[in-house]
C-alpha positions, 0 to 999 in steps of 0.5 A: 481550519483543515480543507477536508479535501487536501486532508483526504488526498494527502492521507489516499497519498500515503497509504497509496506510497507505502502500498506501493512500499511494501509491494516492492520492497515486501517480496524484494527482502523475502527473495534475500531472507537468510531462510525460505520464506512460504510463498503465501505469505508473500502472495498475502503481503503483495494482496494487501499491499494492491488494496492497499495502493487501490484505498490510496487511489481512490482518497486521492482521487475524491470519490471516497467519501 
């Protein structure tokens, strides 16, 4: 039987990690790309990564019902 609390914690942890990876490697990839990236797309990717991090933290802490 799956424990819902553990599942929510693991899913939250995974979402948070995806957000951190996107926040670190998204701008880094745009910086080293052969063609210059549009600044708005990089900012949008960073904002999405921050939302993923926040959602992951909420789920991981157990407050995401």
